[in-house]
C-alpha positions in Angstrom: 0.0 0.0 0.0 1.3 3.4 -1.0 1.7 6.0 1.8 1.5 9.7 1.1 2.3 12.7 3.3 -0.5 14.8 4.7 -1.1 18.2 3.1 -1.4 21.3 5.3 -1.3 25.1 5.1 0.2 27.7 7.4 -0.5 31.5 7.1 1.6 34.4 8.1 -1.0 37.1 8.9 -0.3 40.7 9.6 -3.0 42.7 11.4 -2.4 46.3 12.2 1.2 45.8 11.3 1.6 43.0 13.9 2.1 39.3 13.4 -0.8 37.1 14.3 0.0 34.0 16.3 -2.3 31.6 18.0 -1.8 29.5 21.2 -2.6 25.9 20.2 -5.5 24.3 22.1 -4.6 20.8 21.1 -1.7 18.4 20.9 0.9 18.3 19.4 2.4 21.4 20.9 -0.6 22.2 23.1 -0.3 25.7 24.6 2.6 26.7 22.3 2.5 29.6 20.0 2.0 28.8 16.3 1.1 30.3 12.9 -2.6 29.8 12.1 -3.1 26.8 9.8 -4.3 23.3 9.3 -5.0 20.4 7.0 -6.3 20.8 3.5 -9.6 19.1 3.0 -10.3 16.7 0.1 -11.5 18.7 -2.9 -10.2 22.0 -1.5 -7.4 24.1 -3.1 -4.5 25.1 -0.8 -5.5 28.8 -1.3 -9.0 28.1 -0.1 -7.7 26.0 2.8 -5.5 28.9 3.9 -8.4 31.4 3.8 -10.7 28.9 5.6 -8.1 28.1 8.3 -7.4 31.7 8.9 -11.0 32.5 9.3 -11.7 29.5 11.6 -8.7 30.1 13.9 -8.4 33.9 14.0 -11.8 35.3 12.8 -9.9 37.4 10.2 -10.4 37.7 6.4 -7.1 37.6 4.5 -6.3 40.0 1.6 -3.3 39.8 -0.7 -2.7 36.1 -0.1 0.8 35.3 -1.5 2.8 32.1 -1.6 5.9 32.0 0.6 7.0 28.4 0.0 6.6 24.7 0.7 7.9 23.1 3.8 8.3 19.4 3.5 10.9 18.1 6.0 9.5 14.7 6.9 10.0 15.3 10.7 8.5 18.7 10.9 5.3 17.4 12.5 5.3 14.7 15.2 2.0 13.2 13.9 3.8 12.1 10.7 5.1 13.4 7.4 3.2 16.6 6.7 3.9 19.0 3.8 2.8 22.6 4.4 2.2 25.2 1.8 2.8 28.5 3.5 1.2 31.8 2.5 1.2 35.3 3.9 -1.3 38.2 3.7 -3.0 41.0 5.6 -5.9 40.3 7.9 -9.0 42.4 8.4 -12.0 42.1 10.7 -12.0 41.4 14.4 -9.4 39.0 15.8 -11.1 36.2 17.7 -9.6 32.8 18.6 -11.6 29.8 17.3 -11.3 26.1 16.3 -7.8 24.8 17.3 -6.7 28.2 18.5 -7.0 28.6 22.3 -6.0 32.3 22.2 -4.8 34.8 19.6 -1.9 37.2 20.0 -0.4 40.1 18.1 3.4 40.4 18.1 5.8 43.1 16.9 8.3 41.5 14.6 11.1 42.2 17.1 9.3 40.3 19.9 8.3 37.0 18.3 8.8 34.1 20.7 11.7 31.9 19.7 10.1 28.5 20.6 7.1 28.3 18.3 5.6 25.0 17.5 6.6 22.8 14.5 9.1 24.7 12.2 7.2 28.0 12.5 10.3 30.0 13.6 12.1 28.9 10.5 9.1 29.8 8.3 8.9 33.3 9.9 12.7 33.8 9.5 12.4 32.8 5.8 9.6 35.4 5.4 11.7 38.1 7.0 14.6 37.2 4.7 12.3 37.5 1.7 11.0 40.9 2.9 14.6 42.1 3.3 15.4 41.0 -0.2 17.7 38.2 0.8 17.9 34.9 -1.1 15.0 32.7 -0.4 15.6 28.9 -1.0 12.1 27.5 -0.7 
């Protein structure tokens, strides 16, 4: 039987010029900070999944959705091999934690926690390099 990795999305959201992070309400990494995101549903595009997960977890609508990259390190998720397509955009609306998100937080870029769940610190660092015009290898 052929095995395939799971497909997920993560979203770097800026709201009022601050980075939106959630505190996870479930394992793995329960109570850790994370980017909003989740698994792509069958029949759903990754773009639609990113918009849906953003809305479910943060209450925000996303504008200017852009692709950052694909993160596929087999050990990035303790539940098993998960490939994440990562987007970024601006959020509008009223931030409100929902679904897997226990709480929602807004961070200045110079005060992002350095122990985020999964590989989210690497993802954010890659985004910052992209914004500074440095080479991006994703």
